[in-house]
Steps between C-alpha positions, in 0.01 A plus 500: 500500500532169322671464162171415327341822628802705396487351150130582474555860611790547260294362210216739589726805522673410174169549318487866610847599380501722195630360170805721547590317822668213317791471743263498796300218342821305437601549863162377619524196270844422643368531857207270422731242343729508805205461739365208297839327526486542879156337523550125558357275231436126530732248338396294202631151438649356183601131506535512879716813499386836639484771235441873518141601419626815323786386275458120512862436592590230753534640851804421716447751779163453667462871579592672170515394136863485391408607148252789527516594870133429579435446870352155558253365753703255709205331670501141381125463550440782251710350223277392213550236235509615140242315293 
């Protein structure tokens, strides 16, 4: 199962939890957030420097954002210029 599919299933199941299942919903939200961080996102560019697409901080490690921990897409041909 891919992370995107897991996120979709978790979102769907969260809708069916009773209003009294607050802690369960919080746990599902935490799991979704962790899975989203594991899904690589493409760099953005700011004045020739790679920046994280989530938090906007300059990226020093090409695999993970040093600031927010987002996994980054390391393929240079997928890096996009910020307009």
